[in-house]
C-alpha positions in Angstrom: -43.0 9.5 50.6 -44.6 11.3 48.1 -46.2 9.7 44.9 -45.0 12.7 42.9 -41.9 12.1 40.8 -41.9 15.4 38.9 -42.9 19.0 39.2 -43.1 22.1 36.9 -42.3 25.4 38.5 -43.8 28.8 37.1 -41.5 31.7 38.0 -37.6 31.9 38.9 -38.0 34.2 41.9 -36.5 33.1 45.4 -39.6 31.3 46.4 -39.7 29.3 43.3 -36.1 28.7 43.4 -36.1 27.7 47.0 -39.4 25.1 46.4 -37.2 23.8 43.3 -34.1 23.3 45.1 -35.6 21.4 48.2 -37.6 19.3 45.6 -34.7 18.3 43.6 -32.9 17.6 46.8 -35.8 15.0 47.6 -35.3 13.2 44.1 -38.0 15.2 42.3 -37.6 15.8 38.9 -38.0 19.7 38.6 -38.2 22.1 35.6 -38.6 25.5 36.4 -39.8 28.1 33.7 -38.9 31.6 33.8 -40.6 34.4 31.4 -37.5 36.6 31.9 -33.9 36.5 30.6 -32.7 36.0 34.2 -33.8 34.6 37.4 -34.5 36.5 40.8 -37.9 38.3 40.0 -38.3 40.9 42.7 -34.7 39.9 44.0 -32.8 40.5 40.9 -30.4 43.3 40.0 -29.5 44.9 36.7 -26.0 46.0 35.6 -26.1 49.3 33.5 -22.8 50.7 32.6 -20.9 49.3 35.4 -23.8 50.3 38.0 -25.8 47.6 39.9 -29.3 48.5 40.4 -31.8 46.7 42.2 -34.8 45.5 40.4 -37.0 45.1 43.6 -36.0 44.2 47.2 -33.5 46.9 48.5 -32.1 44.9 51.5 -32.4 41.6 53.5 -34.1 41.8 56.7 -34.4 38.5 59.1 -31.4 36.8 58.2 -32.0 33.7 60.2 -35.0 32.7 58.1 -32.7 32.8 55.0 -30.3 30.8 56.7 -32.9 28.1 57.4 -34.0 28.2 53.8 -30.3 27.5 52.6 -30.0 24.7 55.1 -33.4 23.2 53.5 -32.0 23.1 50.3 -28.4 21.8 51.3 -26.4 25.0 50.9 -24.2 26.9 53.7 -25.3 30.3 53.5 -22.2 32.1 54.8 -20.0 30.2 52.4 -22.3 30.9 49.1 -23.7 34.1 50.1 -21.8 36.1 52.5 -23.6 39.4 54.0 -22.7 42.7 54.7 -24.5 44.4 57.7 -25.6 47.9 57.0 -24.1 49.6 59.9 -25.8 52.9 59.1 -29.4 52.1 58.4 -30.9 55.6 58.2 -30.6 59.1 58.8 -33.8 61.2 59.2 -33.9 65.2 59.0 -37.1 66.8 60.5 -38.8 70.1 59.3 -37.7 71.7 62.6 -33.9 70.7 61.6 -33.6 67.8 63.9 -31.7 65.1 62.6 -32.2 61.2 63.9 -29.5 58.6 62.9 -29.9 55.0 63.4 -26.6 53.2 63.8 -26.0 49.6 64.5 -27.8 47.9 67.2 -29.9 50.2 69.6 -27.3 53.0 68.9 -29.8 56.2 67.9 -28.2 59.8 67.9 -30.5 62.7 67.9 -29.2 66.0 67.0 -31.6 68.8 68.0 -31.8 72.0 66.4 -33.0 73.6 69.5 -32.4 72.0 73.0 -31.5 68.4 73.5 -32.7 65.1 73.7 -33.2 63.3 77.2 -30.7 60.4 76.3 -31.5 58.5 79.4 -35.3 58.4 78.5 -34.6 57.5 75.0 -32.6 54.4 76.0 -35.1 53.4 78.2 -37.6 53.8 75.8 -35.7 51.8 73.1 -35.1 49.0 75.7 -38.8 48.7 76.6 -39.8 48.6 72.9 -37.5 45.6 72.7 -38.6 44.1 75.6 -42.3 44.2 74.5 -41.9 43.4 70.9 -38.8 41.2 70.5 -40.3 37.9 71.9 -43.3 38.2 69.5 -40.9 38.6 66.7 -38.9 35.5 67.8 -42.1 33.4 68.0 -43.3 34.5 64.5 -39.9 34.0 62.9 -38.7 31.1 64.7 -42.0 29.1 65.0 -45.1 30.6 63.4 -43.7 31.6 60.0 -41.7 28.6 59.7 -44.6 26.3 59.8 -47.9 26.2 57.6 -49.8 29.2 58.6 -52.4 28.6 61.1 -54.5 30.5 63.3 -55.2 28.2 65.9 -51.5 27.4 66.2 -50.8 31.1 66.6 -53.5 31.4 69.2 -52.1 28.3 71.0 -48.6 29.8 71.1 -48.9 33.4 70.9 -52.1 34.2 72.9 -50.0 36.1 75.3 -48.9 38.6 72.4 -52.6 39.1 71.0 -53.2 42.4 73.3 -50.3 44.0 71.6 -51.8 43.6 68.0 -54.7 46.1 68.4 -54.6 49.5 67.0 -52.1 51.0 64.5 -48.3 51.9 64.2 -49.1 55.4 64.8 -50.8 54.5 68.2 -48.0 52.4 69.5 -45.1 54.8 68.5 -47.1 57.5 70.6 -47.2 54.9 73.5 -43.6 53.9 73.0 -41.4 57.2 72.2 -42.0 60.8 73.9 -39.7 62.7 71.4 -41.8 63.8 68.2 -38.6 63.8 66.0 -37.8 60.1 67.1 -41.1 59.1 66.5 -40.9 60.4 63.1 -37.8 58.6 62.3 -39.2 55.3 63.5 -42.5 55.4 61.8 -40.2 56.5 58.5 -38.5 53.1 58.5 -42.1 51.4 58.1 -43.0 53.7 55.1 -41.8 50.9 52.7 -45.4 49.5 53.2 -47.0 52.4 51.2 -49.3 53.1 53.9 -49.1 56.1 56.7 -48.5 55.1 60.4 -52.3 55.7 61.1 -53.1 53.0 58.7 -50.7 50.4 59.2 -51.5 47.4 61.4 -49.6 47.4 64.8 -47.8 44.2 63.8 -45.7 46.2 61.3 -43.8 47.6 64.4 -42.0 44.2 63.8 -40.3 45.5 60.8 -38.9 48.5 63.1 -38.0 45.8 65.8 -36.2 43.8 63.1 -33.9 46.6 62.1 -32.8 47.1 65.9 -32.3 43.2 66.7 -31.1 41.5 63.5 -30.1 44.1 61.5 -30.4 45.0 57.7 -28.0 43.3 55.3 -26.8 43.3 51.8 -25.3 40.4 49.9 -21.7 41.0 48.8 -22.2 41.8 45.2 -25.9 42.9 45.3 -29.4 41.6 46.0 -29.1 39.5 42.8 -26.7 37.2 44.4 -29.5 35.5 46.4 -31.2 33.8 43.6 -27.9 33.1 42.1 -27.0 31.0 45.4 -30.4 29.5 45.5 -30.2 28.2 42.2 -26.9 26.2 42.8 -29.2 23.7 44.7 -31.5 23.4 42.0 -29.1 22.9 38.9 -26.7 20.8 41.3 -29.3 17.8 41.5 -30.5 17.8 38.0 -33.1 20.4 38.0 -33.5 22.6 34.9 -34.0 26.4 34.7 -35.5 27.6 31.3 -35.3 31.3 30.6 -36.8 33.4 28.5 -39.8 30.9 28.6 -43.3 32.2 29.3 -46.1 29.8 30.7 -49.5 30.4 28.7 -51.8 27.9 30.9 -51.7 25.6 33.7 -53.3 22.3 32.3 -56.0 20.7 34.4 -57.6 17.2 33.4 -60.0 15.2 35.8 -59.6 17.8 38.5 -55.7 17.7 38.8 -53.0 19.6 37.7 -51.2 17.8 34.9 -48.6 20.4 33.6 -48.4 23.4 31.5 -48.6 24.7 28.3 -45.3 26.7 27.4 -44.7 28.8 24.6 -42.8 27.1 22.0 -42.9 23.9 23.9 -46.6 23.0 23.8 -47.4 20.7 26.8 -45.2 20.2 29.3 -46.0 17.3 31.7 -45.5 16.8 35.3 -47.2 15.1 38.4 -47.7 18.6 40.1 -47.3 22.4 39.3 -45.8 25.2 41.8 -47.1 28.6 40.9 -44.9 31.6 42.0 -47.0 34.2 40.2 -49.4 36.2 42.2 -52.7 34.5 43.2 -54.6 36.9 41.3 -52.6 35.6 38.0 -53.0 32.1 38.9 -56.5 31.9 39.4 -57.5 34.8 37.2 -55.5 34.0 34.1 -53.2 30.7 34.2 -56.4 28.6 34.7 -59.3 28.0 32.3 -62.1 29.6 33.7 -63.9 26.3 34.1 -60.8 24.9 36.2 -60.3 27.9 38.5 -62.1 27.0 41.9 -64.9 29.8 42.7 -63.5 30.7 46.0 -60.1 31.3 44.6 -61.4 33.3 41.7 -63.5 35.5 44.1 -60.3 36.0 46.4 -58.4 37.0 43.2 -61.0 39.4 41.9 -61.6 41.1 45.5 -58.0 41.1 46.4 -56.8 44.3 48.4 -53.5 45.1 46.5 -50.4 46.8 47.8 -49.4 50.2 46.4 -47.6 50.4 43.0 -44.0 52.0 42.8 -42.2 54.4 40.4 -38.2 54.0 40.6 -35.6 56.3 39.9 -32.1 55.0 39.7 -29.1 57.1 39.1 -25.4 55.9 38.4 -23.2 58.8 39.5 -19.6 59.5 38.6 -19.0 60.9 41.8 -19.0 59.8 45.4 -21.8 61.4 47.3 -21.8 62.7 51.0 -24.6 60.2 52.2 -24.5 59.4 55.9 -26.7 56.3 55.6 -27.8 53.5 53.5 -31.1 55.6 53.6 -31.6 59.4 53.9 -35.0 60.8 54.5 -36.4 64.2 55.0 -39.8 63.7 56.5 -42.5 65.3 58.2 -43.5 64.6 61.5 -45.4 61.1 62.0 -48.9 62.7 62.1 -48.5 64.2 58.9 -46.5 61.3 56.8 -49.4 60.7 54.5 -47.9 63.7 53.0 -45.1 61.4 51.9 -47.3 59.7 49.4 -48.9 62.7 47.7 -48.0 62.7 43.9 -45.0 64.7 43.1 -46.6 66.4 39.9 -45.4 69.7 41.4 -42.1 68.6 42.5 -40.9 66.0 45.1 -41.6 67.7 48.5 -40.4 64.9 51.2 -37.4 63.2 49.7 -36.4 59.5 50.5 -33.5 57.7 48.9 -31.3 55.0 49.2 -27.5 54.8 48.6 -26.3 51.3 48.6 -23.0 51.9 47.8 -22.5 53.3 51.4 -22.4 49.7 52.5 -21.3 48.2 49.1 -18.9 50.8 47.4 -18.4 47.8 44.6 -22.0 48.3 43.2 -20.5 51.3 41.3 -17.1 51.9 39.4 -14.3 53.4 41.4 -15.4 56.7 43.1 -19.0 56.5 41.8 -22.2 56.0 43.8 -25.7 54.7 43.3 -28.8 56.4 44.1 -32.3 54.7 44.2 -35.7 56.6 45.0 -39.2 56.0 44.6 -41.0 59.2 44.2 -44.8 59.2 44.8 -47.2 59.1 42.0 -50.7 59.0 41.5 -52.0 55.7 42.4 -55.0 55.4 40.4 -53.2 56.3 37.0 -54.1 54.0 34.5 -51.0 51.6 34.1 -51.0 51.5 30.3 -50.8 55.5 30.2 -47.3 55.5 31.4 -45.8 57.3 28.6 -41.9 57.9 28.1 -42.5 61.7 28.3 -44.6 61.2 31.7 -41.6 59.2 33.1 -39.1 61.6 32.1 -41.3 64.3 33.7 -41.0 62.7 37.1 -37.3 61.9 36.6 -36.7 65.7 36.3 -38.5 66.4 39.6 -36.7 63.6 41.4 -33.1 64.6 40.0 -34.1 68.4 41.0 -35.0 67.5 44.4 -31.7 65.6 45.0 -29.6 68.1 43.2 -30.6 70.4 46.3 -28.9 67.8 48.7 -25.8 66.5 46.6 -23.9 67.2 43.7 -24.9 64.6 40.7 -22.4 63.9 38.2 -24.8 61.5 36.5 -23.3 58.6 34.3 -26.5 56.5 33.5 -30.3 56.7 34.7 -32.8 54.1 35.0 -36.4 54.6 35.4 -39.4 52.3 36.1 -42.9 53.1 36.3 -45.6 50.6 37.3 -46.0 49.5 33.7 -42.7 48.2 33.8 -43.0 46.7 37.1 -46.1 44.9 35.5 -44.5 43.8 32.1 -40.6 42.9 33.4 -41.3 41.5 37.1 -45.0 40.4 36.0 -46.3 42.0 39.0 -50.2 42.1 39.1 -51.2 45.6 38.3 -47.9 46.5 39.0 -48.5 45.9 43.1 -45.0 45.6 44.5 -46.1 43.3 47.3 -49.1 41.7 45.8 -51.5 42.0 48.5 -51.7 44.8 50.8 -49.8 44.8 54.2 -53.3 45.4 55.6 -54.5 41.7 54.6 -54.1 39.5 57.5 -52.2 36.3 56.8 -55.0 33.8 57.0 -56.4 35.6 54.1 -53.5 35.0 51.9 -53.7 32.5 49.3 -53.2 28.7 50.6 -49.9 27.0 49.6 -51.9 23.9 48.8 -54.8 24.9 46.4 -58.3 23.1 46.0 -57.0 21.6 42.7 -55.1 18.6 43.3 -51.3 18.8 42.4 -51.5 22.7 42.1 -49.6 24.8 44.5 -49.2 28.5 45.2 -46.2 30.2 46.6 -44.7 33.6 47.2 -45.8 37.0 48.4 -49.7 36.2 48.0 -49.5 33.1 50.2 -47.0 34.6 52.7 -47.1 37.9 54.4 -44.3 40.0 52.7 -41.6 41.4 54.6 -38.2 40.4 53.5 -36.4 38.1 51.0 -36.3 35.3 53.4 -40.2 35.0 54.2 -40.9 34.6 50.5 -38.2 32.0 50.3 -39.5 30.3 53.3 -42.9 30.2 51.5 -41.1 28.2 48.6 -39.9 25.8 51.3 -43.5 25.3 52.9 -44.9 24.9 49.5 -42.4 22.1 48.5 -43.0 20.4 51.9 -46.6 20.3 51.4 -46.2 18.8 47.9 -44.0 16.1 49.3 -46.8 15.3 51.9 -49.3 14.9 49.2 
């Protein structure tokens, strides 16, 4: 049994809520402090004029991992958080006029502008991909990633899979699929990483395998229903959630975390502290310089960050003719680095989501929601994002979308890296914190060198899916209880 009786949590995203829910279930007094006016962090939603927009995460993958989190905190996920499967995940249009559509399961339809696809060969290639990669996905999601990250554990249990992990996504897709258009559509699924296929580590292929095995899902009511459901476990067992409450500092005395200095509240004492903000913020600004361990400070200063994002979200009065949740106009795989070229001269490669294809209720009757992330200059100074600069990119995005759909725009919502930093507290606006190129064992540890201080969230756990971020919270709570 742990000697810790009280815990203070910084941040109300899914990792903090999962950690708090488990700790409260174990009888620990939990107080959670969220700087914003609502919980959810990168898994929240915002309603503007009757249209529900995502603040970050766009869908749920790996639903079994999320189910495990809900079980840990004492909730029945299907009851409190019903999911709707995205049965039409993606349509990709190539420059040669070919169209590739991913349906439910292993259903892939290829419409060739010239000629036909060898359907028997494609079916075999899909089955071969799953035969090769699905066992690795199961090992990771049912064993390796639901336990504290351990390189030795991975070597012991996953040594048979090690030969698969050399090279890049581009290398692997060339081995797996013979048709150029199919390869381009497959690699297009993985562009969420912010990296072109030739720079993505091969393990990223598991994101594609996840689509074909477990599918992608949306919670009924939108992504914000995930934190709303998780908060029930915390509140039902006496936990406290304090909104609009910013933490100024983690208080360390005699080498142990003793509580938080909170705006408007002064010192909030606790036996343990869990930080869900990025490791870069925890060890770079929330700790006094003298208290921050040298190794952690070095990790924070040298962190290889993920890309930042610019989002354009439109609420339409009309229903658009979108065939899939995600609609992409992409070059062939070998040229997909072009997708990330800044759109200063217009959006050349159009990629957008229409969540109302799966959940029409996210818009008023007869309406639609469109969300897209136009590419922007990655080294553009974050504080230079003016309203004029944002409006210029919005205009280019709307112009590109208007070439495909009639847009009767009711509301617009735009967010630059500056808003992602200030509103979601993302370090330098980096959407995943650490780059997908960073190996799992180079993430920040759940149990920090400071006694009583724990770290959770994306920078402690390789990010792909809300379920994995929430699992990080569970692992952190379990580490705390073992202290």
